[in-house]
C-alpha positions as CSV (number, residue, x, y, z in Angstrom):
1,M,82.1,129.7,175.5
2,S,81.9,133.2,174.0
3,D,78.6,135.1,173.7
4,P,77.5,135.2,170.0
5,H,76.0,138.6,170.6
6,S,79.2,140.2,172.0
7,P,81.3,142.3,169.5
8,T,84.2,140.7,167.8
9,P,87.8,141.9,168.5
10,G,87.8,143.3,164.9
11,F,84.7,145.3,165.6
12,I,86.1,146.7,168.8
13,I,89.4,147.8,167.2
14,F,87.5,149.3,164.2
15,K,85.1,151.2,166.5
16,R,88.1,152.6,168.4
17,M,89.7,153.7,165.1
18,T,86.5,155.5,163.9
19,E,85.9,157.0,167.4
20,Q,89.4,158.5,167.3
21,I,88.8,160.1,163.9
22,K,85.4,161.4,165.0
23,R,87.0,162.9,168.1
24,K,89.6,164.7,166.0
25,L,87.0,166.0,163.6
26,Q,84.8,167.2,166.6
27,E,87.8,169.0,168.1
28,E,88.2,170.9,164.8
29,M,84.5,171.6,164.6
30,N,84.5,173.0,168.2
31,V,87.4,175.4,167.4
32,L,85.7,176.6,164.2
33,E,82.3,177.0,165.9
34,H,83.9,179.1,168.6
35,E,85.6,181.3,165.9
36,L,82.3,181.6,164.0
37,V,80.2,182.5,167.1
38,H,82.6,184.6,169.1
39,E,85.7,185.9,167.2
40,L,84.4,186.6,163.7
41,P,81.4,188.7,164.8
42,K,83.7,190.9,166.8
43,E,86.1,191.3,163.8
44,I,83.2,192.1,161.5
45,K,81.7,194.6,164.0
46,K,85.1,196.3,164.5
47,A,85.8,196.4,160.7
48,A,82.3,197.8,160.0
49,A,83.0,200.6,162.5
50,L,85.8,201.8,160.3
51,G,83.4,203.2,157.8
52,D,82.7,202.6,154.1
53,L,82.3,198.9,153.7
54,S,82.8,198.9,149.9
55,E,86.5,199.6,150.3
56,N,87.0,198.1,153.7
57,A,89.6,195.2,153.3
58,E,89.3,194.1,157.0
59,Y,85.5,193.8,156.7
60,H,85.7,191.8,153.4
61,M,88.5,189.5,154.8
62,A,86.4,188.8,158.0
63,K,83.3,188.0,155.8
64,Q,85.3,185.7,153.6
65,R,86.7,183.9,156.6
66,Q,83.2,183.6,158.0
67,E,82.0,181.9,154.7
68,F,85.1,179.6,154.7
69,V,84.4,178.6,158.3
70,K,80.8,177.8,157.6
71,A,81.7,175.7,154.5
72,R,84.4,173.8,156.5
73,L,81.8,173.1,159.3
74,R,79.4,171.7,156.7
75,Q,82.2,169.5,155.3
76,L,83.2,168.2,158.7
77,G,79.5,167.5,159.6
78,A,79.1,165.5,156.3
79,R,82.3,163.6,157.1
80,M,81.1,162.7,160.6
81,A,77.8,161.4,159.1
82,E,79.8,159.3,156.6
83,L,81.9,157.8,159.4
84,A,78.8,156.9,161.3
85,L,77.6,154.9,158.3
86,I,80.7,152.7,158.0
87,N,79.8,149.2,158.9
88,M,82.4,146.6,159.7
89,D,80.2,143.9,158.2
90,N,80.3,145.7,154.8
91,I,84.1,145.5,154.6
92,P,85.1,142.5,152.5
93,K,86.7,139.5,154.3
94,D,88.6,138.2,151.2
95,K,89.2,141.3,149.1
96,V,91.1,144.6,149.6
97,G,89.0,147.0,151.7
98,L,89.3,149.6,154.5
99,G,91.9,148.5,157.0
100,S,93.6,146.0,154.6
101,T,97.3,145.7,154.3
102,V,98.3,144.8,150.8
103,R,101.6,144.0,149.2
104,V,101.8,144.8,145.5
105,Y,104.3,144.5,142.7
106,D,104.4,147.9,140.9
107,T,105.4,147.1,137.3
108,S,106.2,150.8,136.6
109,K,108.7,151.0,139.4
110,N,109.7,147.3,139.2
111,S,109.4,147.0,142.9
112,E,107.2,145.6,145.7
113,V,105.4,148.1,147.9
114,E,103.2,147.6,150.9
115,Y,100.1,149.8,151.6
116,K,97.6,149.9,154.4
117,L,94.2,151.3,153.3
118,V,92.9,153.8,155.8
119,T,90.4,156.7,155.9
120,S,91.5,160.0,154.5
121,E,92.0,161.4,158.0
122,E,94.6,158.7,158.8
123,S,96.4,158.9,155.4
124,D,100.3,159.2,155.6
125,V,101.9,158.2,152.4
126,T,105.4,158.2,153.9
127,A,104.2,155.5,156.4
128,G,102.6,153.5,153.6
129,K,99.1,154.5,154.8
130,I,96.9,155.4,151.8
131,S,93.4,156.6,151.7
132,T,90.7,154.4,150.2
133,S,89.7,157.5,148.2
134,S,93.2,158.1,146.7
135,P,93.9,156.9,143.1
136,I,95.9,153.9,144.4
137,G,93.4,153.1,147.1
138,R,90.4,153.2,144.7
139,A,92.3,151.0,142.2
140,L,93.1,148.4,144.9
141,L,89.6,148.2,146.5
142,N,87.8,144.9,146.0
143,K,90.8,143.2,144.4
144,K,92.1,139.7,145.5
145,V,95.6,138.2,145.6
146,G,96.7,137.6,142.0
147,D,94.5,140.4,140.6
148,S,96.0,143.4,138.8
149,A,95.0,146.9,139.4
150,V,95.6,149.8,137.0
151,V,96.2,153.2,138.7
152,V,95.5,156.2,136.5
153,T,98.0,159.0,137.3
154,P,98.9,162.3,135.6
155,N,102.2,160.6,134.6
156,G,100.4,157.7,132.9
157,N,98.9,154.4,134.1
158,R,100.6,152.2,136.7
159,E,99.9,148.5,136.9
160,M,100.1,146.7,140.2
161,E,99.7,143.0,140.9
162,I,98.4,142.0,144.3
163,L,100.9,139.7,145.9
164,S,99.5,139.3,149.4
165,L,96.5,140.6,151.4
166,T,95.6,140.8,155.1
167,T,92.2,142.2,155.7
168,I,91.1,144.2,158.8
169,H,89.2,141.0,159.8
170,E,92.3,138.9,159.7
171,Q,94.5,141.5,161.4
172,T,92.1,141.8,164.3
173,E,91.6,138.1,164.7
174,A,95.4,137.7,165.0
175,K,95.4,140.2,167.9
């Protein structure tokens, strides 16, 4: 008999997925922190030694890069915090959510398309992996089989009917 307190297979797969994303973000943060602490101060000092800072392009470029790196580090830190808040229990078991594979009929293209809803870091449109924050992803979230979703695009609205749905919970139970 299985332990009711042990994590489900779905939870384990989900945890691995988020840990992989966190690892990728942390690697980028490490590179940027090294640049911010070690490389940029040297560039700024070297450029400042060239003289008049008001017309010193190297100095201004290094300072701009420093501000960009700081901003990117803040973004990555915020994204890491968001990922820590994702809870498998909050992902719907009967509606489209993160990790769902959904087959839709796109009326504007008169064709069936299959999408897997993933985090923005995993997004790969050519592979059918769309972010839950993309226009299509947002339109499909919380829909059930038989529901229609309207996607607002610059080229006009697209209507999609949900033909089939496999949630992350069902996918992980099948494995």
